[in-house]
N, C-alpha and C positions, 0 to 999 in steps of 0.2 A: 698431784703429787705424790700422794700415797701409792699409786701405782707405780709410778718411777721409782720411789724407794725399794719399794717389795722386788723391783726387777733388778735394780742395783744390788741389793741384798742377795738375791740369788746368783746373779753374775758372780759376784765374791765368792761365793760357796761351791760352785761350780770348779771356779780357778783354783781353790784350794785342793779340791779333788783331783783336779788334774796333775796339780805338783805330786800328789802322794802316789797316783798311778804311773805316772813317770817314774818316780823314783824307785818304786816297787819293780819297776820294768827292769831298770839298769842294776838293780840290788841281785836279782834273779839271774840275770846275764852274768853277772860277776862269779855268783856262788856255783853256778853250773859247771862254768870255765874251771874253775878251782877244784871241784871236785872229779871232773875229767882228768886233769892233769895228774890228781893223786893215784887214780884208777891205772894210768898208764905208765907211772912210775913202777909199779909194782907189778905190772902184766908178765914181765919175762919171769920173773922168780915163780908165778903160779903156771906158766906155761911149761917151764922145766919141771915143777912136781908133777903137772899131769903127764908127761912123758916118761917120767921116771917108774911112775904106777904103772902106765902102758906097758913099760919093758919088762917089770916085775912078773905081770900077770901073762904076758908073753912068754916068758921063759919058764914061767911055772903054770901051766895049764890047770893043774890037779889041785893047786893052791887053794886051800880052805881058810876063811878068813872072817872072823865075828861081824866086821864092817859090810862083809859080803853076803851074810846070811839073809835069804829072802823069807824065811819063817814061812813056808808054803804049807805047813802042817797045820796053821793056823785056818779056822773057820773066817771067811770075809766079815762075818756080823763082830766076830771076838777082838779083830785087831783094834789096838790103841794106836791112833793116827794123830800127829801130832803138826798143827798149821801155824806156819809164821807168817803173820799177815802184816805188810810193810804198807803203811799210810802218812800222811803227813800231821803235822803238829797244830796245822791250822787250815783254814779255808782259803777263799780268793783265788782258786785255782782249776776253775771249771770244773768239769766232770772226773777229775783226776781222783779224787776220795771217793766218789760215788761208783765209779767201775771197778775199782778193787775192792770195795766191800760187797758189791754184787757177786762178783766171782767167789771170795769167801763164802758167802751165803750158801752159793749153791754147791759148793764143796763138801761143807759142813754138813749137809743133809744127807750125804752120801755114806756117814759112818755112825755107826750107834756109840763109838767113845772117841768123840774129838776132843782135842786138848788145844786150846788157843795160847800161842805166844806172839802178843802184840806189840808191834813198833810203831810208834807214833801216836799223838794224843787223840786224832779223830778215830781210831779205831778203839780206843778205849771206850772213847763215848757210846760208840756204836755197840758195842758190847755189852754196855752197861744198861743200854737201852732196850737190848734185845733180852738181858739177863742170860747172860750165857757164862759158861765156867769159863774162867782166865787162869793161866799161869801165876801166881802172884807175884814171885820172886822176879818175873821176867819184864821188867820195866826200861825200855829202851826209847830214846829220842831219834827220831828220824834224819834230825838236823846234824850236818857236819859227819856224816860217815867216815869211820876210821877203822885203820886194822885192828886196832885193841879192842874196838866194839865188837868187830866180827870173831875175835878170839873169846871174847870174854861170852858171849852168845853161843857158841860152839860148844864149848867145853860141858855146859849141863845138859845141852841135848845128846851129846856124846855119851854122857855117864848114864843116861835115863835109857837110853836105846841099848846100850849092852847090859844094864840090870833089868831089861824086860818091860819097865815102865811106857816104852814107847816100840811100836812095831815098825811103825814108818815115820817120816817125817818130810814134810813139804813145805815150799816156800811159796806164797803169793806174791808178787810184786810187778811192777809195771816196768816194761822194756822199752826203749825210746827207739824206735825203728828210725824216725827222722823227728826234727821239732815238730811236725803237724803229725806226726801218727805215732801213738802211744798205745801200747797194747798190753793189758794184764796177762800175766804169765804164770803159770803153775808148773812147778819144777819139782821133783823128788830130789831130796838130799840123802836120806837114808832108808833103807839099806843100799849101798852102792851097787851098780850092776858093772859088769865087765863090758858092756855095749858101748860104754860112755867112755871107755878108754880104748879106742882103735888104737893098734900098734903100726906106724910105718917107719920104716928105716930112714933116717937122715943121713943124706949124702954129706954133710959137713960135720957130722959127728966124729969128734976124734977118738972114740973108742968103738969101731965097728965090731969088735967081738964079743963074745957075751961077757957080761959083768957080774962079777959075784957079789953078793951082798952079804956084811956082816953084820950083826951076828947072826941073823937068819932073814928072809923075805918076810915073814910075818913081823918081826919086831921091827923092822925097818918101815913097813906099813902102819905100825903101832905110832910111828913118828910122823910118817908123812901125811895120812888121813886126817887128822885134828887139822893140821895147816892148811891142807887143800880145802876141808868144809868150811874153816873160817875164811879163805881166801873165795869160796863160794857166796857166803854171804855178805863178806864185803863187796863185791862185786854187785849183787844185788841191791844193796842198801844205796850203793852209788846210782845204778841205774833208776832207781827208784825216786832219788834224790834230784837226780838230773831231768826226768820226766815230771817231776812236780814243780819245779824252776820253770821247764820249757813249757808247761800248763799255765802257771801263773804269767810268764811272759805273755803268750798268746791272750788270755785273760785282760790283763793289765793294758795290753796294746787295743783290744779292741775297746776298754773302757775309756782311755785315753783318748782315741779317734771320736767316741760317742761324745766324749765332755767337749771336745773342740766343735764337733756339730752343733751340741748344746748352746757352748758359747755364741757360735755365727748367729743362731737363732734369736738368741736374748740379746745380743748388742743389736739386732737389727730392731726386734721389737722395742728396745729402750731407745734406740735411736726416733722412731717413728712417736712413741709414746711423748718424748720431749721437744720433738717437733710440734706435735699437737698441741702440746701445753704452751709453747712459745706462740704459737698462731692464736691460740685463746687469748692469752693476755694480750698482744697487739691488738684483737678484734675489741676486748674491752677497753684498752687506753683509747683507743680512734671512736669507740662509742661514747666515751664518758666526755670526751675532749669535743664531738659532735654536739652533744647536750649541752652543753656549757655554752657554745656557740650560739644556739637555737635559744 
């Protein structure tokens, strides 16, 4: 009977795990849907921002602005490069965190002066284990990304870039191509390049003529670029968050299927053990009755 009790205890443990994995799957599905909706709500605004910046650059081809200065006079080994690395706050998401940290490790080896800006607890644990230098005041969670978080992250980065403390700013995050295909991405945020703002006249534009920007194009860019950068960060945070939830859904779905298969096997083993125990008891009873008759 001790074997039957052990199997029964194992079955209860697997059933409890099955409930947890199923609940985590549903929570991740709901969280991903909400994050996507938040991003879709603000996308028209950022599309308009990008179009306006492209319009300014198109009509001002000789415009020089600090946010677009490539600082090509610096030697590559002297450039101070900031890397924003977006990871999750917890595991149980398959290879999601491993893939993004692997890419981050490859990139920081390419520069002599890397500065890490970490988003997510898993990234901070990784940096601590590797004894890497991390920006101390840059502490953000990867959960529930918001536009406010994007702005809070963008402001110090812009200040450090303009002051010369950083010459480049890159973000390493995960892009969700589809729920089964997640790709770590490396995207440059600063300095900006004219190439990422292609100008295409819009047929539905109510202002087909040239637009004048007041007080001046550079001063307008001073206002637009921080919002654009905040939008880029917000979009990357949402992409990473959705990728994390998708990876967790996949992992929890696989765990749920494994738990169900394990339950099926355990129930079969339990029924066989119970049947064997009953058969043994019947045999002992019959044997005892036969002994009494003899």
